[in-house]
Biopython code that builds the backbone (N, CA, C, O; Angstrom):
import numpy as np
from Bio.PDB.StructureBuilder import StructureBuilder

atoms = [
    (1, "ASN", "N", (31.616, -32.011, 19.652)),
    (1, "ASN", "CA", (30.782, -30.838, 19.305)),
    (1, "ASN", "C", (31.508, -29.531, 19.639)),
    (1, "ASN", "O", (32.021, -29.358, 20.745)),
    (2, "ASP", "N", (31.541, -28.644, 18.695)),
    (2, "ASP", "CA", (32.145, -27.335, 18.969)),
    (2, "ASP", "C", (31.123, -26.467, 19.695)),
    (2, "ASP", "O", (29.959, -26.846, 19.825)),
    (3, "VAL", "N", (31.556, -25.315, 20.163)),
    (3, "VAL", "CA", (30.675, -24.441, 20.935)),
    (3, "VAL", "C", (29.459, -24.022, 20.108)),
    (3, "VAL", "O", (28.335, -24.022, 20.611)),
    (4, "GLN", "N", (29.680, -23.671, 18.858)),
    (4, "GLN", "CA", (28.581, -23.207, 18.008)),
    (4, "GLN", "C", (27.550, -24.327, 17.813)),
    (4, "GLN", "O", (26.344, -24.099, 17.900)),
    (5, "GLY", "N", (28.045, -25.526, 17.553)),
    (5, "GLY", "CA", (27.148, -26.658, 17.344)),
    (5, "GLY", "C", (26.380, -26.986, 18.617)),
    (5, "GLY", "O", (25.186, -27.285, 18.569)),
    (6, "ASP", "N", (27.064, -26.930, 19.753)),
    (6, "ASP", "CA", (26.431, -27.216, 21.033)),
    (6, "ASP", "C", (25.346, -26.186, 21.325)),
    (6, "ASP", "O", (24.269, -26.521, 21.817)),
    (7, "ASP", "N", (25.646, -24.940, 21.017)),
    (7, "ASP", "CA", (24.677, -23.861, 21.249)),
    (7, "ASP", "C", (23.459, -24.074, 20.357)),
    (7, "ASP", "O", (22.329, -23.800, 20.763)),
    (8, "CYS", "N", (23.690, -24.559, 19.155)),
    (8, "CYS", "CA", (22.591, -24.811, 18.222)),
    (8, "CYS", "C", (21.720, -25.941, 18.761)),
    (8, "CYS", "O", (20.493, -25.881, 18.688)),
    (9, "GLU", "N", (22.365, -26.967, 19.301)),
    (9, "GLU", "CA", (21.615, -28.096, 19.869)),
    (9, "GLU", "C", (20.807, -27.645, 21.075)),
    (9, "GLU", "O", (19.674, -28.087, 21.264)),
    (10, "ARG", "N", (21.379, -26.773, 21.890)),
    (10, "ARG", "CA", (20.669, -26.258, 23.068)),
    (10, "ARG", "C", (19.434, -25.475, 22.635)),
    (10, "ARG", "O", (18.358, -25.619, 23.215)),
    (11, "ALA", "N", (19.601, -24.654, 21.618)),
    (11, "ALA", "CA", (18.484, -23.837, 21.127)),
    (11, "ALA", "C", (17.400, -24.744, 20.559)),
    (11, "ALA", "O", (16.212, -24.490, 20.758)),
    (12, "TYR", "N", (17.797, -25.794, 19.860)),
    (12, "TYR", "CA", (16.826, -26.723, 19.281)),
    (12, "TYR", "C", (16.086, -27.479, 20.379)),
    (12, "TYR", "O", (14.872, -27.665, 20.310)),
    (13, "SER", "N", (16.832, -27.911, 21.392)),
    (13, "SER", "CA", (16.226, -28.631, 22.513)),
    (13, "SER", "C", (15.226, -27.735, 23.235)),
    (13, "SER", "O", (14.146, -28.179, 23.622)),
    (14, "PHE", "N", (15.595, -26.475, 23.411)),
    (14, "PHE", "CA", (14.710, -25.517, 24.078)),
    (14, "PHE", "C", (13.451, -25.318, 23.238)),
    (14, "PHE", "O", (12.348, -25.212, 23.774)),
    (15, "TYR", "N", (13.625, -25.268, 21.917)),
    (15, "TYR", "CA", (12.494, -25.096, 20.998)),
    (15, "TYR", "C", (11.550, -26.292, 21.070)),
    (15, "TYR", "O", (10.331, -26.122, 21.110)),
    (16, "LYS", "N", (12.111, -27.505, 21.088)),
    (16, "LYS", "CA", (11.288, -28.706, 21.153)),
    (16, "LYS", "C", (10.590, -28.800, 22.504)),
    (16, "LYS", "O", (9.450, -29.256, 22.589)),
    (17, "SER", "N", (11.276, -28.368, 23.557)),
    (17, "SER", "CA", (10.733, -28.443, 24.910)),
    (17, "SER", "C", (9.581, -27.465, 25.050)),
    (17, "SER", "O", (8.651, -27.687, 25.825)),
    (18, "ASN", "N", (9.654, -26.370, 24.284)),
    (18, "ASN", "CA", (8.643, -25.314, 24.377)),
    (18, "ASN", "C", (7.454, -25.618, 23.474)),
    (18, "ASN", "O", (6.463, -24.888, 23.477)),
    (19, "GLU", "N", (7.554, -26.690, 22.707)),
    (19, "GLU", "CA", (6.497, -27.031, 21.745)),
    (19, "GLU", "C", (5.205, -27.427, 22.449)),
    (19, "GLU", "O", (4.215, -27.744, 21.790)),
]
sb = StructureBuilder()
sb.init_structure("model")
sb.init_model(0)
sb.init_chain("A")
sb.init_seg("    ")
for serial, (resi, resn, name, xyz) in enumerate(atoms, 1):
    if name == "N":
        sb.init_residue(resn, " ", resi, " ")
    sb.init_atom(name, np.array(xyz, "f"), 0.0, 1.0, " ", f" {name:<3s}", serial, name[0])
structure = sb.get_structure()
């Protein structure tokens, strides 16, 4: 995973966690 992809995954995980 590149930095951009990893950052995208982190943002998605945070979004799902906040659901």
